[in-house]
Each structure stands twice: as structure tokens, then as C-alpha cells.
Phi, psi and omega in degrees: 000133179252146178229143173276141176232155177252132178242135175206158182275128177277169181299332181273002179094347178286156176269123179267139178232131178232144174249092187302330182283349178242096187309126176085359180273109182215146179208185179204170177196165179289332180232167176301318181298316180293319179297319178295319177299315182292319180290328177297316179296314181297316180294318179298316179294321179298313179297320178300316180295317178302313181296317179300327181271001180072023181266160180285133174273117182300144174287152177271101180247027180294133177233131180259140177214155176248145176232153176260132178232000000 
């Protein structure tokens, strides 16, 4: 299963990673690679808990867009 994640640099210099389709799933790392590794683990555990509880695993309907400001 693939999920879209958002990566951005936090104020402390760490890379923040969020999985928008999985409410509350957020992680971080010193590098993009570490943040991706950590968010993959967090998302996998979140999905496992949802399944164990018999809950619906949300579909990934994340859409990215750019705006000019």
C-alpha cells in the first residue's frame, strides 16, 4: 500500500513528515531519508491498529497543488 506524505523543514532544522490521509500520523528525522523511514513505520503501525480494531483504513486521496501568494 502506498501513501502520499508531505515533507517540510521544521524550525529546529529537522525534516517533518506527515501522512495527511492518516489523521495524526506525523514524524520527523534529521534527513529526508530518516524522516521517510520514520513516517513509514508510524503509518504502518497506525494502519495495523486500525485493522486490529476492525476500523476502516482511510483511502489515500491526498492531492497536491501549488498556489502563488
